C-alpha positions, 0 to 999 in steps of 0.5 A: 623910715623903712623903704617900702620897696626893700626886698625881704627874706626869711631869718628862720620864721621871721621875715626881715629885710635882705640887708639885715640878714647877714648881720643877724646870721653873723650874730648867731654864729658869733654867739655859738662859735666857741661851743659850736664843735661841742654842740655839733656832737651833742645835737647829732649824737656824733653822727655829723662826723660820719656825714662829713666823712661820706662827703670827703669820700664822695669828693674823690679828692686827690693829692695835689688838688685845690679845695674850697671849704666854703662856710667851713666854720671850725674846719672839720672838712678842711682838716680831712681834706688837708691830709688828703691833698698833701703838701702839693695841694691847698685847702681854703677855709672860707667863712663869712664869720670872723669868730668861726674862722678864728676858732677854726684856725686855732683848732687846725693849727693845734692839730698841726695842720698849717702848711697847705691851708689858707683862711679867707673871710668871704661872702658865698654870694660873691666869692673873692676868687678868680674864675676856674680856681678850684677842683672841688668845692664843699659847703656843709651846713652853710647854704641854708644861712645864705640870703640869696642861694642862687647867687651863691650857687652861681658864684661857686660855679664860676670859681670851680674849674671845668671838670670840678665838682660841688658837694652840698652837705645840708639838713633837708627833708626827712623821708618818713612822716614818723621820722619828720614828726620826731625830728620836729619834736626834737628840734623845737623842744630839745635843741633850744634847751640844749643850746641854753644849757651848753652854749648859754643861748637858746635863741640861736639854736631856735633859729638854726632849727627854723632855718632848717625847715625853711631850706629847699627840699632835696628836689628843689635844691637839685633844680637850683643847682641845675639852673645855674649850670651844674650837670649830672646833679644828684643827691644821696639822703643820709639818716633818712633824709634829715641830711642830704648830700648834693653833687654837681659837676662843671663841664 
């Protein structure tokens, strides 16, 4: 018998119990982990690499700093940060999904990136780090999959050092109605077919398309960051607002 008082949330366009969402999202990423990088290149026509490099540039990361790449998946940002913080710095690649962490660890080790990277399986809503631990935190294409986004943002604020910055790179709301319609057609008609053809999984990519539409828009996410304590929050639209980079500081 289900508990009539249990809280619900969205899993794509479906309504599910909050307690079930973590496992449902986990199943999606267990399924897509092996083909995740290939699908990212195909889905974005390679543009995701430019979005990520822009994020690194906006982080103003310096040698010797400590960085948390949250929901870091297969480690694209971690690789870029690792080279910039150097041997005296550290990058923690954290993800809730063990399959994604395994793919990321293997990829980064194949690139010779070993000495200044740690791997942690962690839930963004309750980060297992001490207060004031990191100079920079990034979460790229992961926040929309978190059940309680306010709790996750508050947890990030807690482990960020005073003077540190958070960067949230995430799919957002296209600013042009024409672009929005074209993006909808692509997401719901072509993306699942690509997922089936390349990864053998149409359902997971249907969920990913739906999760993008359920994610807060640019202004709402800015307000959410401000409400948990981030200051000077701003955002920059990329590719017409298909993606947005939000930045906030802890003072």
